[in-house]
C-alpha positions, 0 to 999 in steps of 0.5 A, a space after each residue: 418382551 417389548 424391551 427385546 423387540 426394542 433392542 433387536 430392532 436397534 441391532 438390526 439397523 445398525 450399520 444400514 445407513 445410506 451414505 451422502 455427500 453433505 453438499 448435495 442434501 439438506 440436512 434437517 436439524 429439527 422437526 415439529 409435529 401438530 394435529 392436522 385435518 381429517 386425522 393427518 399429522 402436520 409436519 415441519 423440517 427445519 434446515 439450517 442456513 448459515 451466514 457469512 458470520 456463522 449466524 445460523 437462520 433457517 428454512 422451513 418446510 411444512 406439509 400434511 400426511 398420515 405418516 411422518 416419512 410421507 411428510 418429509 416425502 411431500 416437503 421434498 418437493 419444495 426443496 432445492 436438495 433432497 432432505 435427510 436427517 443426519 444432523 436432526 437434534 430436536 423433535 417436538 410434538 404438540 400436547 395435542 398430538 401427544 394426547 393421542 400418542 406419539 410412538 409411530 412418529 418415534 418409531 420411524 426416527 428410531 428405524 432410520 439408521 442416520 438418526 442417532 438416538 440421543 436426539 433431544 424430544 420435548 412436548 409443546 404446549 401449544 403449536 410446534 409449528 410456530 415455536 419452530 418458524 419464530 426468531 428468537 432474541 439471541 439470534 439462533 434458529 429455533 433447533 439450536 436455541 431450544 435444543 441448547 436450552 433443554 441441554 443446559 437444564 439437563 445438565 445444570 439445573 432440575 430437568 431430569 435427562 431424557 431423549 429418543 433412547 430413554 423414551 423408548 427404552 421406559 416405554 418398552 420396559 415393564 414397570 416404568 413409563 416415560 416422560 419428556 420436557 414440556 415447553 411453551 413459547 412466550 413471545 422471543 423466548 421459549 420456556 420449560 413449564 414442566 415435565 410431561 408424563 406418559 402412559 404408554 406413548 400418550 400424554 396424560 399429565 404434567 408435573 409443574 416446574 416448581 416440583 421438578 427439584 423433587 422429582 429428579 431427587 426422586 429419579 436421578 442423582 445429580 450435583 447441580 440444581 436450584 430450590 427455594 425453601 420457605 422456612 417461615 412467613 418471611 424467611 426463604 432460602 435459596 439452596 443449590 444442591 451440591 450432591 443429591 442421591 436417593 435409595 429405594 427400599 422394597 418391602 415385598 412381604 405383607 403388608 408390602 411397602 416402599 421407603 425412598 431415602 433422599 440425601 441432599 447436601 446443599 449450599 446456601 445461595 441466598 437467605 432472606 432473613 437479615 439474621 446471620 446464619 450462625 450457630 449449629 442449633 439454628 443451622 440444624 433447624 433450617 435443615 429440618 425444615 427443609 428436609 421436611 419441606 422436600 418430603 412433602 413435595 416429594 410425596 406430593 409427586 408420587 400422589 400425583 403419579 399415583 393419581 395418574 396412574 403412571 410409574 416414571 420412578 420405575 417403581 414397578 421394575 424395582 419391585 419386580 426384581 424382587 417378585 419376579 413372578 408379579 405381573 403388569 397388571 398385578 403391579 397397577 392394582 398394587 401400585 394403587 394402594 401401597 404405602 410409598 414413604 420418603 424420608 430426606 436427610 438434608 445437610 447444609 455443607 456451605 453458607 455463601 461466600 462470606 461464610 
């Protein structure tokens, strides 16, 4: 039912955008929201300014109000041109605000017909305002820098894909909870520190970046991503994933259980041991140790999700496809106690350039 409402809103808004002449407006490239005073929201609108060298700086407009639309309306009072969201590509929310719930602000973005539903969302471990106001070493404004950072980590690294559309889809879907990247400002850089987990629209916890390889293997098939495996006290392997996939097996009859099969094919990028990577038996031993470590990490992720009572993997949605009578309340009770086992098959297909 929640999903049907979401799709209906999207359908009704399609084609209703008001047209603007670009030279007559200020195009907002990023927005940021923090907890304000007296129950209000503190909002920042970032507008890019391009110089003759085609480098982008930014002008920021800030105010407080009870709604994001009111923030933009107040910011218009100090802008030389009307502020519009047609170029919006990034929306940031402080962790403190996310703990209170972010759906009302997200719903406003979704209802604006000139804003695309693929804009990047992220949670800030700290405050959104100073992050957007800061200048960074690459000379780009914060909107471009953070957007490109998150996009390249989703495409080439271990950060799972997410955006406005996916967040709202998961939010409205029964048996699945949303997630977003969580970032932190560190002097003249911004770094991804993990994945923010939500129960409904409220932030409840974080998966640390060290476990993102395992999480992404559980939720999305992907071809790129690096992970360090500890083989022994003095042996470490850096593996580049070339192909990772997963399969869910649901046992709905008594006793119910879930098995997740993960398949990884990878290339060894670095091996700390001076011993050469030769011999079929030795390679097989490495594969087994790395598979066991990934099983342990993935199982730890699932245990954390259960403790937080969140289901970003969509196990409830998958389970209900076989048990259609299952209610959301019944699934939540079952989720706490159902055995979830992870099985990893890892194969080293390349050992590096010297092979």
